[in-house]
C-alpha positions as CSV (number, residue, x, y, z in Angstrom):
1,X,60.5,130.4,80.0
2,X,59.4,128.4,83.2
3,X,55.9,127.4,82.6
4,X,55.2,126.7,86.2
5,X,53.6,128.8,88.6
6,X,56.0,131.8,89.4
7,X,57.8,131.2,92.6
8,X,56.6,134.1,94.5
9,X,53.5,132.2,95.2
10,X,55.5,130.0,97.7
11,X,56.9,133.1,99.7
12,X,54.1,135.6,99.5
13,X,52.8,135.1,103.3
14,X,57.0,135.8,104.6
15,X,56.7,138.5,102.1
16,X,53.5,140.4,103.9
17,X,55.4,139.2,107.5
18,X,58.3,141.2,105.9
19,X,56.5,144.2,104.2
20,X,54.0,144.4,107.6
21,X,57.3,144.9,109.5
22,X,59.4,148.0,107.3
23,X,56.0,149.5,107.0
24,X,55.6,149.7,110.8
25,X,59.4,150.3,111.0
26,X,59.1,153.8,108.6
27,X,56.0,154.6,110.3
28,X,57.6,155.1,113.6
29,X,60.6,156.9,112.1
30,X,58.1,159.5,110.3
31,X,56.6,160.0,113.8
32,X,59.7,160.5,115.2
33,X,61.5,162.3,112.1
34,X,58.1,164.9,111.0
35,X,60.6,166.9,109.2
36,X,61.9,164.1,107.1
37,X,59.3,163.8,104.5
38,X,61.0,161.0,102.5
39,X,60.2,157.9,105.7
40,X,56.2,159.6,105.0
41,X,56.3,158.7,101.2
42,X,58.0,155.1,102.1
43,X,55.9,154.1,104.7
44,X,52.5,155.2,102.1
45,X,54.6,152.6,99.9
46,X,55.4,149.5,102.1
47,X,52.2,150.4,103.5
48,X,50.4,150.1,100.1
49,X,52.9,147.1,99.5
50,X,51.3,145.1,102.3
51,X,48.0,145.7,101.4
52,X,49.0,144.3,97.7
53,X,50.0,141.4,98.8
54,X,46.9,140.9,101.4
55,X,44.5,141.6,98.9
56,X,46.7,139.1,96.1
57,X,46.3,136.1,99.1
58,X,42.8,136.8,99.6
59,X,42.5,136.6,96.0
60,X,43.8,133.5,95.1
61,X,41.8,131.9,98.0
62,X,38.7,133.1,96.6
63,X,39.4,130.9,93.2
64,X,39.6,131.3,89.5
65,X,36.0,132.3,88.9
66,X,35.5,136.4,88.1
67,X,32.5,136.5,91.0
68,X,32.0,140.0,92.5
69,X,34.4,139.5,95.5
70,X,37.2,138.1,93.3
71,X,36.7,141.5,91.4
72,X,36.5,143.6,94.1
73,X,40.6,142.0,95.2
74,X,42.0,142.5,91.9
75,X,40.8,146.2,91.7
76,X,42.7,146.0,95.5
77,X,45.2,144.4,94.2
78,X,45.6,146.7,90.8
79,X,45.6,149.9,92.3
80,X,47.6,149.0,95.7
81,X,50.3,147.6,93.9
82,X,50.2,150.3,91.6
83,X,50.5,153.4,94.5
84,X,53.4,151.6,95.2
85,X,55.1,152.6,92.8
86,X,54.2,156.1,92.7
87,X,54.5,156.3,96.6
88,X,58.5,155.1,96.0
89,X,59.2,157.2,93.5
90,X,58.1,160.3,95.2
91,X,60.3,158.9,98.7
92,X,63.6,159.0,96.6
93,X,62.6,162.9,95.5
94,X,61.8,164.0,98.4
95,X,64.9,162.8,99.9
96,X,66.7,164.2,96.8
97,X,65.2,167.6,96.8
98,X,63.5,168.3,100.7
99,X,62.2,171.0,100.0
100,X,60.1,170.5,97.1
101,X,56.4,170.4,97.7
102,X,55.5,167.9,96.0
103,X,51.4,167.4,96.5
104,X,50.5,168.7,93.1
105,X,52.8,165.8,91.1
106,X,51.2,163.3,93.8
107,X,47.8,164.1,92.8
108,X,48.8,163.9,89.1
109,X,50.2,160.7,89.4
110,X,47.5,159.8,91.2
111,X,45.1,160.1,88.2
112,X,48.0,158.1,85.9
113,X,48.2,155.6,88.2
114,X,44.1,154.9,87.9
115,X,44.0,155.0,84.6
116,X,47.1,152.4,84.6
117,X,45.2,150.2,86.8
118,X,42.2,150.8,84.8
119,X,44.0,149.7,81.6
120,X,45.7,146.5,83.7
121,X,42.3,145.7,84.8
122,X,40.4,145.6,81.2
123,X,42.9,143.5,80.0
124,X,42.9,141.0,82.5
125,X,39.0,140.8,82.4
126,X,39.1,140.8,78.6
127,X,41.5,137.2,78.8
128,X,40.4,135.9,81.7
129,X,39.6,133.1,79.8
130,X,43.3,132.2,80.2
131,X,44.3,132.7,83.5
132,X,48.6,132.6,83.1
133,X,47.9,135.2,80.3
134,X,45.2,137.5,82.6
135,X,47.6,137.1,85.4
136,X,50.5,138.6,83.1
137,X,48.4,141.5,81.7
138,X,47.4,142.3,84.5
139,X,50.7,142.8,86.6
140,X,53.0,143.6,83.4
141,X,52.0,147.2,84.2
142,X,53.0,147.3,87.9
143,X,56.6,145.1,87.6
144,X,57.7,148.1,85.0
145,X,56.5,150.9,87.6
146,X,58.7,149.4,90.2
147,X,61.7,149.2,88.0
148,X,60.9,152.7,87.1
149,X,60.3,153.8,90.5
150,X,63.3,151.3,92.0
151,X,65.7,153.1,89.5
152,X,64.7,156.2,90.6
153,X,65.4,155.9,94.2
154,X,69.0,153.8,93.2
155,X,69.4,156.4,90.9
156,X,69.1,159.2,94.2
157,X,71.3,157.1,97.3
158,X,74.2,156.2,94.5
159,X,73.9,160.1,93.8
160,X,74.7,161.0,97.9
161,X,77.0,158.2,97.9
162,X,79.1,160.2,94.8
163,X,78.5,163.3,96.7
164,X,79.1,163.1,100.5
165,X,80.8,159.5,100.5
166,X,78.0,157.7,102.6
167,X,78.3,154.3,102.4
168,X,75.1,154.1,103.8
169,X,72.8,155.2,100.3
170,X,75.1,153.3,98.8
171,X,74.2,149.9,100.5
172,X,70.1,151.8,100.4
173,X,70.7,152.2,96.8
174,X,72.5,148.5,96.6
175,X,68.9,146.8,97.7
176,X,66.6,148.9,96.1
177,X,68.7,147.8,93.1
178,X,68.5,144.3,93.8
179,X,64.6,144.5,94.3
180,X,64.8,146.3,90.7
181,X,66.3,143.3,89.4
182,X,63.4,141.2,91.1
183,X,60.9,142.9,89.1
184,X,62.6,142.5,85.5
185,X,62.3,139.1,86.6
186,X,59.0,138.8,86.7
187,X,58.6,141.0,83.7
188,X,60.7,138.7,81.8
189,X,58.1,136.4,83.1
190,X,54.9,138.3,82.0
191,X,56.6,139.3,78.9
192,X,56.9,135.7,77.3
193,X,53.5,134.7,78.8
194,X,52.2,137.2,76.8
195,X,54.6,136.6,73.3
196,X,53.6,132.9,73.7
197,X,50.0,133.8,73.8
198,X,50.1,135.8,70.9
199,X,52.5,134.1,69.0
200,X,54.6,136.5,67.3
201,X,57.6,136.5,69.2
202,X,60.9,134.8,68.5
203,X,62.3,132.5,71.8
204,X,63.2,134.6,75.1
205,X,66.2,134.8,77.2
206,X,65.7,132.5,80.4
207,X,65.0,133.8,83.5
208,X,68.2,134.5,85.1
209,X,66.2,134.4,88.3
210,X,65.8,130.5,88.0
211,X,68.9,129.5,88.0
212,X,68.7,131.0,91.9
213,X,66.0,129.0,92.7
214,X,67.9,126.0,91.9
215,X,71.0,127.2,94.1
216,X,68.7,128.5,96.7
217,X,65.4,126.2,96.7
218,X,63.4,129.4,97.8
219,X,65.3,132.6,96.0
220,X,62.0,134.9,96.3
221,X,62.0,134.7,100.0
222,X,66.3,135.0,100.3
223,X,66.0,137.7,98.0
224,X,63.1,139.7,100.4
225,X,64.8,138.9,102.7
226,X,67.7,139.9,102.0
227,X,65.8,143.4,100.7
228,X,64.3,144.1,103.7
229,X,66.9,143.3,105.8
230,X,69.1,145.7,104.0
231,X,67.0,148.6,104.0
232,X,66.3,148.3,107.8
233,X,70.3,148.2,108.0
234,X,70.8,151.2,105.6
235,X,67.8,153.3,107.3
236,X,70.4,152.1,110.4
237,X,73.2,153.6,109.1
238,X,71.9,156.5,107.5
239,X,71.0,157.1,111.0
240,X,74.8,156.4,112.5
241,X,76.5,158.6,109.6
242,X,74.4,161.3,110.4
243,X,75.3,161.1,113.9
244,X,78.6,161.4,113.1
245,X,78.1,164.3,111.0
246,X,76.6,166.0,113.5
247,X,80.1,165.2,115.8
248,X,82.1,166.8,113.7
249,X,80.5,169.7,113.2
250,X,80.4,169.9,116.6
251,X,84.2,168.9,117.0
252,X,84.8,172.0,114.2
253,X,82.6,174.4,116.2
254,X,84.2,173.8,119.9
255,X,87.4,174.9,117.8
256,X,86.3,177.7,116.0
257,X,85.3,179.1,119.4
258,X,88.4,178.6,121.1
259,X,90.2,180.1,118.6
260,X,87.7,182.8,117.1
261,X,87.6,186.3,119.0
262,X,86.1,187.5,122.3
263,X,83.9,189.2,120.4
264,X,80.1,188.9,122.6
265,X,78.0,188.7,120.0
266,X,80.1,185.8,117.9
267,X,80.3,184.1,120.9
268,X,77.0,183.8,122.3
269,X,76.2,182.6,118.6
270,X,78.8,180.0,118.6
271,X,77.5,178.7,121.7
272,X,74.3,178.9,119.9
273,X,75.5,177.1,117.4
274,X,77.1,174.4,119.5
275,X,73.7,174.3,121.4
276,X,72.2,173.5,118.0
277,X,74.6,170.6,117.5
278,X,74.4,169.3,120.2
279,X,70.3,169.0,120.7
280,X,70.8,167.5,117.2
281,X,73.1,165.2,118.2
282,X,70.7,164.0,121.0
283,X,67.7,163.8,118.5
284,X,70.1,161.6,116.5
285,X,71.4,159.4,119.1
286,X,67.1,159.2,119.8
287,X,66.5,158.4,117.2
288,X,69.5,155.5,116.3
289,X,68.3,154.4,119.4
290,X,64.3,154.1,119.0
291,X,65.2,152.0,115.7
292,X,67.7,149.5,117.6
293,X,65.3,149.2,120.3
294,X,62.4,148.3,118.4
295,X,63.4,146.2,115.9
296,X,62.3,142.1,116.1
297,X,66.2,141.6,115.9
298,X,69.4,141.7,117.9
299,X,71.5,144.4,117.6
300,X,75.3,145.1,119.2
301,X,78.2,147.1,118.5
302,X,81.5,145.1,119.1
303,X,84.4,146.9,120.2
304,X,87.0,144.9,120.9
305,X,86.4,141.7,123.4
306,X,83.6,144.0,124.9
307,X,80.3,145.3,124.4
308,X,79.8,148.9,123.6
309,X,75.6,148.2,123.2
310,X,73.0,146.5,123.0
311,X,69.1,146.4,122.3
312,X,66.5,145.2,124.6
313,X,66.1,141.9,122.4
314,X,69.8,141.1,123.1
315,X,68.7,141.1,126.4
316,X,65.3,139.0,125.7
317,X,67.4,136.8,123.3
318,X,70.8,135.9,125.3
319,X,69.2,136.3,128.7
320,X,71.2,138.5,130.7
321,X,71.0,141.7,131.2
322,X,72.7,144.8,130.1
323,X,75.0,145.1,132.7
324,X,75.5,141.7,132.5
325,X,76.6,141.7,129.1
326,X,78.6,144.7,129.1
327,X,80.6,143.3,132.1
328,X,81.4,139.7,130.1
329,X,83.1,138.0,127.6
330,X,80.6,138.6,124.7
331,X,82.6,134.8,122.9
332,X,81.7,133.3,125.8
333,X,77.6,133.2,124.6
334,X,79.4,131.6,121.6
335,X,79.2,128.0,120.9
336,X,83.2,126.7,121.0
337,X,82.2,125.1,117.4
338,X,81.9,128.4,116.2
339,X,83.7,130.2,118.4
340,X,87.1,130.4,117.4
341,X,85.6,130.9,113.5
342,X,83.7,133.5,114.7
343,X,86.8,136.1,116.7
344,X,88.7,135.1,113.7
345,X,86.1,136.7,111.2
346,X,85.5,139.4,114.2
347,X,89.2,140.4,114.1
348,X,89.9,140.6,110.8
349,X,86.9,143.2,109.8
350,X,88.1,145.1,112.8
351,X,91.4,146.0,110.7
352,X,89.7,146.7,108.0
353,X,89.8,143.0,105.8
354,X,86.1,142.0,104.3
355,X,85.3,138.5,106.0
356,X,82.3,136.9,104.8
357,X,79.3,139.5,106.1
358,X,76.7,137.3,106.9
359,X,76.5,133.5,108.3
360,X,75.0,131.4,110.7
361,X,76.2,130.6,114.6
362,X,74.5,129.3,117.8
363,X,74.6,130.3,120.9
364,X,74.1,129.5,124.5
365,X,71.8,131.3,127.2
366,X,71.7,132.3,130.2
367,X,69.4,129.5,130.9
368,X,71.9,126.8,128.6
369,X,69.4,126.9,125.8
370,X,70.7,126.6,122.4
371,X,69.7,129.5,119.6
372,X,70.4,129.6,115.8
373,X,71.5,133.0,114.8
374,X,71.5,134.8,111.3
375,X,74.2,137.4,111.7
376,X,75.1,140.7,109.4
377,X,78.2,143.0,110.7
378,X,79.7,145.5,109.3
379,X,82.3,148.0,110.4
380,X,82.1,151.3,111.7
381,X,83.0,154.1,114.4
382,X,82.1,154.5,117.8
383,X,83.2,157.2,120.5
384,X,86.5,157.6,118.2
385,X,87.1,153.9,118.1
386,X,86.9,151.1,115.8
387,X,83.5,148.9,116.2
388,X,81.7,146.7,114.7
389,X,77.9,147.2,113.9
390,X,75.7,143.5,114.4
391,X,72.3,142.7,113.3
392,X,71.1,138.7,114.2
393,X,67.4,137.3,113.5
394,X,67.0,133.7,115.5
395,X,66.1,131.2,113.2
396,X,66.1,128.6,115.6
397,X,63.1,127.5,114.7
398,X,64.0,127.5,111.0
399,X,66.6,124.8,111.8
400,X,64.6,123.1,114.5
401,X,62.1,122.3,111.3
402,X,64.7,121.5,109.0
403,X,66.5,119.2,111.9
404,X,63.2,117.0,112.2
405,X,62.6,116.9,109.0
406,X,65.7,115.9,107.8
407,X,65.0,113.0,110.8
408,X,61.8,112.2,109.2
409,X,63.0,112.4,105.8
410,X,65.9,109.4,107.2
411,X,63.4,107.3,108.3
412,X,61.2,106.9,105.7
413,X,63.8,106.5,103.6
414,X,65.1,103.7,105.8
415,X,61.9,102.2,106.1
416,X,61.5,102.3,102.0
417,X,64.8,100.8,101.8
418,X,64.3,97.9,103.2
419,X,60.8,97.4,103.4
420,X,59.6,94.0,102.1
421,X,56.7,95.8,100.1
422,X,57.6,96.6,96.6
423,X,56.8,101.0,97.1
424,X,56.9,103.1,93.6
425,X,57.0,106.7,93.7
426,X,55.1,108.2,90.4
427,X,54.8,112.2,89.2
428,X,51.4,113.3,87.7
429,X,52.1,111.4,84.7
430,X,52.2,108.1,86.6
431,X,56.2,107.9,85.3
432,X,58.2,106.1,87.7
433,X,60.5,108.1,89.9
434,X,62.2,105.7,92.5
435,X,61.6,101.9,93.1
436,X,63.1,100.3,96.2
437,X,64.8,97.3,96.4
438,X,61.9,95.3,96.8
439,X,60.5,96.2,94.0
440,X,63.8,95.4,91.9
441,X,63.5,91.8,93.5
442,X,60.1,91.1,93.3
443,X,59.8,92.0,89.1
444,X,63.4,92.0,88.1
445,X,63.5,95.5,86.7
446,X,65.7,97.8,88.3
447,X,65.3,101.2,88.7
448,X,67.4,103.0,85.8
449,X,65.4,101.0,83.7
450,X,61.7,101.9,85.0
451,X,62.6,105.7,86.1
452,X,61.1,108.3,83.7
453,X,58.4,105.4,82.4
454,X,55.1,104.8,83.1
455,X,54.8,101.7,84.9
456,X,51.7,100.1,83.5
457,X,53.2,100.0,80.3
458,X,56.0,97.8,81.6
459,X,54.2,95.4,84.7
460,X,50.6,95.6,83.5
461,X,51.3,95.4,79.9
462,X,48.7,92.6,79.5
463,X,45.9,94.3,81.0
464,X,46.1,97.9,80.1
465,X,42.7,98.5,81.1
466,X,42.5,97.6,84.2
467,X,46.1,99.3,85.8
468,X,44.1,102.1,83.6
469,X,41.2,102.0,85.8
470,X,43.1,102.0,88.7
471,X,45.5,104.7,88.0
472,X,42.3,107.1,87.5
473,X,41.2,105.7,90.4
474,X,44.4,106.9,92.9
475,X,44.0,110.7,90.5
476,X,40.3,110.7,91.5
477,X,39.6,108.5,94.7
478,X,43.0,109.1,96.6
479,X,43.2,105.6,98.1
480,X,43.2,102.0,96.1
481,X,43.0,98.6,97.7
482,X,43.3,95.6,94.9
483,X,44.0,92.2,94.6
484,X,45.6,91.9,90.9
485,X,47.9,90.3,88.4
486,X,51.2,91.8,87.2
487,X,54.3,90.5,84.6
488,X,57.8,90.5,85.9
489,X,60.3,90.9,83.3
490,X,60.7,87.4,83.1
491,X,57.3,87.8,80.9
492,X,55.8,85.5,84.5
493,X,52.2,86.8,85.8
494,X,52.6,87.0,89.3
495,X,49.5,87.8,91.6
496,X,49.9,91.3,94.1
497,X,48.3,93.4,96.5
498,X,48.0,96.7,95.3
499,X,47.5,99.8,97.2
500,X,47.7,103.3,95.4
501,X,47.7,106.7,96.7
502,X,48.3,109.5,95.7
503,X,50.3,112.6,97.0
504,X,48.9,116.3,96.8
505,X,50.9,119.4,97.2
506,X,48.7,122.0,99.0
507,X,45.6,121.1,96.4
508,X,47.6,120.2,93.8
509,X,48.0,116.5,92.9
510,X,51.9,115.7,92.1
511,X,52.4,112.5,92.3
512,X,51.4,109.0,93.8
513,X,52.7,105.7,96.1
514,X,52.2,102.7,94.6
515,X,52.8,99.6,97.3
516,X,52.8,95.8,95.8
517,X,52.2,92.3,98.1
518,X,53.4,89.3,96.5
519,X,50.5,86.8,97.0
520,X,51.1,84.4,94.5
521,X,51.9,81.8,96.9
522,X,49.0,82.7,99.2
523,X,46.6,82.6,96.5
524,X,48.4,78.4,95.8
525,X,48.0,78.1,99.4
526,X,43.9,79.6,99.3
527,X,43.6,77.5,96.7
528,X,44.5,74.1,97.5
529,X,42.5,74.8,101.0
530,X,39.4,75.5,99.0
531,X,40.3,72.1,97.1
532,X,40.6,70.7,99.9
533,X,37.7,72.2,102.0
534,X,35.3,71.2,98.4
535,X,37.0,67.7,98.7
536,X,36.4,67.4,101.9
537,X,32.0,68.5,101.3
538,X,32.1,66.1,98.7
539,X,33.7,63.0,100.9
540,X,31.3,63.9,103.5
541,X,28.4,63.4,101.6
542,X,29.7,60.9,100.1
543,X,30.0,58.9,103.5
544,X,26.3,60.2,104.7
545,X,24.8,58.7,101.5
546,X,26.9,55.5,102.0
547,X,25.8,55.3,105.5
548,X,21.8,55.7,104.7
549,X,22.0,53.5,102.1
550,X,23.1,50.9,104.8
551,X,20.7,51.9,107.6
552,X,17.9,51.8,104.0
553,X,18.5,48.7,102.8
554,X,20.5,46.9,104.9
555,X,19.1,47.4,108.4
556,X,16.3,48.6,107.8
557,X,14.6,45.8,106.0
558,X,15.8,43.2,108.5
559,X,13.9,45.7,110.8
560,X,11.3,45.7,108.4
561,X,11.2,41.3,108.3
562,X,12.1,41.1,111.7
563,X,8.1,43.7,112.0
564,X,6.6,41.0,109.6
565,X,7.5,37.9,111.6
566,X,6.7,39.6,115.2
567,X,2.8,40.7,113.4
568,X,2.4,36.7,112.7
569,X,3.7,35.1,115.4
570,X,1.1,38.1,117.6
571,X,-1.6,36.7,114.6
572,X,-0.8,33.0,116.1
573,X,-1.1,33.5,119.4
574,X,-4.6,35.8,119.2
575,X,-5.8,32.7,117.7
576,X,-4.4,30.6,119.9
577,X,-5.9,32.8,122.7
578,X,-2.4,32.5,123.9
579,X,-1.7,35.7,126.6
580,X,1.7,36.6,124.9
581,X,-0.8,38.4,122.8
582,X,-0.3,41.8,124.1
583,X,3.3,41.5,124.5
584,X,4.0,40.9,120.9
585,X,2.0,44.0,120.1
586,X,4.1,46.2,122.0
587,X,7.5,44.7,120.9
588,X,5.3,45.2,116.6
589,X,4.5,48.6,117.8
590,X,8.3,49.0,118.9
591,X,9.9,47.9,115.9
592,X,7.8,49.6,113.9
593,X,8.9,53.1,115.3
594,X,12.7,51.2,115.5
595,X,11.8,51.2,111.9
596,X,10.9,54.9,111.4
597,X,13.5,56.2,113.2
598,X,15.8,54.3,111.5
599,X,14.4,55.8,107.7
600,X,14.1,59.0,109.0
601,X,17.6,59.0,110.4
602,X,18.4,57.5,106.5
603,X,16.6,60.5,105.1
604,X,18.4,63.5,107.6
605,X,21.5,61.6,106.5
606,X,21.3,61.4,102.8
607,X,18.1,63.2,101.5
608,X,17.7,61.5,98.3
609,X,14.1,63.2,98.0
610,X,16.4,65.9,96.5
611,X,17.5,63.6,94.0
612,X,14.0,62.0,93.0
613,X,11.6,65.1,93.4
614,X,13.6,68.0,93.2
615,X,15.0,70.8,95.4
616,X,10.9,72.6,96.1
617,X,9.4,69.4,96.8
618,X,12.1,68.0,99.2
619,X,12.3,71.4,101.2
620,X,8.7,71.2,101.5
621,X,8.9,67.6,102.5
622,X,11.3,68.2,105.0
623,X,9.4,71.2,106.6
624,X,6.7,69.4,106.8
625,X,8.2,66.5,108.4
626,X,10.2,69.0,111.2
627,X,7.1,71.3,111.7
628,X,5.1,67.7,113.1
629,X,7.6,65.9,115.0
630,X,8.6,69.6,116.9
631,X,5.6,71.0,116.9
632,X,6.6,74.0,114.7
633,X,4.5,75.7,112.2
634,X,6.7,76.4,109.4
635,X,5.5,77.9,106.4
636,X,7.7,77.0,103.0
637,X,6.8,78.5,99.8
638,X,8.2,78.5,96.1
639,X,8.4,80.2,92.6
640,X,7.8,79.1,89.4
641,X,11.7,77.6,88.9
642,X,12.7,78.0,85.2
643,X,16.7,77.3,86.0
644,X,17.3,73.6,87.1
645,X,20.4,73.5,89.2
646,X,23.1,70.8,89.1
647,X,22.1,68.1,92.3
648,X,25.5,69.4,94.3
649,X,23.8,72.3,94.4
650,X,20.5,71.9,95.4
651,X,22.3,69.1,97.8
652,X,23.8,72.5,99.3
653,X,20.9,74.7,99.5
654,X,18.7,71.4,101.1
655,X,21.9,71.2,103.6
656,X,21.7,74.9,104.3
657,X,17.9,74.9,104.7
658,X,18.1,71.4,107.4
659,X,21.1,73.7,109.1
660,X,19.3,77.0,109.8
661,X,15.5,75.2,110.4
662,X,17.3,73.6,113.0
663,X,19.0,76.8,113.9
664,X,15.4,78.4,114.3
665,X,14.4,75.7,116.6
666,X,17.5,75.7,118.7
667,X,18.3,78.9,119.1
668,X,15.2,81.9,118.3
669,X,12.3,80.5,120.7
670,X,10.2,81.2,117.9
671,X,8.0,78.5,116.9
672,X,6.8,79.9,113.9
673,X,9.2,79.8,110.3
674,X,9.0,81.2,107.2
675,X,11.0,79.7,104.2
676,X,11.1,80.8,100.6
677,X,12.6,79.9,97.4
678,X,12.5,81.8,94.5
679,X,14.8,82.9,91.2
680,X,16.3,86.4,90.7
681,X,18.5,87.1,88.2
682,X,20.0,83.4,87.2
683,X,20.5,82.6,90.7
684,X,18.7,80.3,92.6
685,X,17.8,82.1,96.4
686,X,16.8,80.5,99.4
687,X,15.5,82.5,102.4
688,X,15.2,81.5,106.1
689,X,13.2,83.8,108.1
690,X,11.6,84.2,112.2
691,X,10.6,86.5,114.6
692,X,12.8,85.4,118.1
693,X,15.3,86.7,119.4
694,X,18.0,87.2,117.2
695,X,21.6,87.8,117.6
696,X,24.7,89.8,116.6
697,X,26.3,88.3,113.6
698,X,29.3,90.1,114.4
699,X,29.9,89.2,117.5
700,X,32.3,86.5,119.4
701,X,29.7,84.0,119.8
702,X,28.5,84.5,116.4
703,X,31.6,83.8,114.8
704,X,32.5,80.5,116.5
705,X,29.6,78.9,115.8
706,X,29.5,76.0,113.6
707,X,26.7,76.2,111.9
708,X,27.1,79.7,109.9
709,X,30.5,78.3,109.4
710,X,29.2,75.4,107.7
711,X,26.8,77.1,105.6
712,X,29.1,78.8,104.7
713,X,31.4,76.8,103.1
714,X,29.3,75.1,101.7
715,X,27.5,77.9,99.3
716,X,31.3,79.0,99.1
717,X,32.3,75.1,97.5
718,X,29.1,75.7,95.2
719,X,30.2,79.5,93.9
720,X,26.9,80.7,96.5
721,X,27.1,83.5,98.8
722,X,25.4,83.9,103.2
723,X,23.9,86.4,103.8
724,X,22.9,86.8,107.7
725,X,20.2,89.2,108.9
726,X,19.7,90.0,112.8
727,X,20.0,92.2,115.4
728,X,18.7,91.4,119.2
729,X,15.6,91.3,119.6
730,X,14.6,92.1,116.1
731,X,14.1,88.1,114.4
732,X,17.0,86.2,112.3
733,X,16.9,86.2,108.0
734,X,19.1,83.6,106.8
735,X,20.0,84.3,102.8
736,X,21.4,82.0,100.5
737,X,22.1,82.1,97.3
738,X,24.0,80.3,94.3
739,X,24.3,80.8,90.9
740,X,22.5,78.6,88.2
741,X,25.9,78.4,86.1
742,X,29.1,79.2,86.1
743,X,28.5,82.4,83.9
744,X,26.1,83.8,86.2
745,X,27.9,86.3,89.6
746,X,26.2,84.7,93.0
């Protein structure tokens, strides 16, 4: 027995709509045929079936918990479901014995129905911890009573067929039998669930309906549609047979009138009989027309090559009026692709053969539109001649949906097959269902090698913990994007960018997509580029250091000697009273300023204080000197530092501070700044903030600036990070963080 949910859940909404249609049809027949109690009982039965399906749908929406609303809906499901069986059986009994009163039997059956419903509810509530077992226990009494009721209706209709040779009764009995077989299928499922739960039975025979599911995809939808259409057609044909019987009785009465004696009393009686038969015939025709005109499908009678009857829906569907349809060749409506086959089947049916009774074809309406019809036909007599009574449902929307689904599937298959990315579809157990050629080329595994296996066992065996974490993240979060490594068939590890996407069918998780992109070459290029950036930064610092040493050791010393010589000359000229003393004093002052500027340039190119004094004193001196030179107020604070950064990392933070303070002076419009240096969780953090005009860090101008870019690149080369917090009019705060060791994350 299948362990998956019964396929009836897939078509319950369609069943509800069809059941409502049948209930409306039966109520309409009862309103016209009040003397036929059968239609009243069956109208109530299918009304209860519609209420049963509606309550079942709502109970599923409420959820699995047995809340008061859930309990109320389940009680409604049980009561209406059991009532349907009782009313179907009473309808069959009223058809067999129309003169018998069934009120007492109905009251007795009602008490039995309520008792069975209470028993089923008690069993379901007792077993509520096991949803499948509770569902089977609740519904098993209903399916058993439905089998009994439908079996009795089959017996009644087959009995009429044997007595009167009514093919319409045979058709109605056959479709009741099919419906009973459907209920037997449910009963097999429920009994199997209960036997499996209590563990006291042998393996039961597989459910035959499961094989229908394989052939037809949605068996219950197909079977229910056939059952209800068959019941509708059976009702129509019963009315047609009644009309024909009335017509034959009229002919017999006419012959009797012509052949019997001229006794006035007998003649008057025969006239009355004829009038009664004619009235019955008119009523029968009116009943048939009512059913035909209100049915939501096209109904027509074809006699030879012309139509002799069409209902309103046929006019609406074709776009032609009734007179136009009667005057034209009906085969002109059929699409040329199906015309020859349709005419052949029609002629065969008129000659007494039995071609396929149901098939699909296209028609073209008066406006040129194409419609698909689901056709059913049967041979009958009309006005003493052979004819075909046909019904057809408009399935154009279904066909269009199937075509759209086929086209989307075709595009999706082409996209997956030709995608440069490796794509794998997996079931809910993470087993491979399909992989595209790009995945096979990427990992050197064929689909036959992977199908039905856990993908992580094959390409992620080196790191199962990380692979399992990503798999659970996809199942729980929906979409996962990560960069990781996976193993090829030859054992080599490749860098991949992974996208995981979960797939749901309704509210049920059914699998996932995994999309892989080989980024090995990109990773190598990024590593080479990062190495080049680091080398460029180091080379730049080395070149600055060399220029600073040249300025300090060569030009600085020569300028100092020049200043000393000028000072000596100034002193000599003052002793001699020469007029050159004032000019020499000016030259001495200018030479001193040049020496100081060269010294400052040397320190900016290569801050030797970082090497000699350490990062915090060097930053303090820089802030003080920069503030004095530019008439600013810069406050520097430093915590007690316990970790010691490498020289390159200290120089990196110093450069970031230089660039940030220059940006404050140049762009903020503010003359105050705060520089903070502290230690947090094994990392050094440098923070420069101001209360200036601020800016938008995500703007194009900010992204094109070299200052922030250079600071970010310097920190990245040292394993650090840069954070910029700013908004227009709200000041700016720049934070730089570098781990003290490689073991500490930034």
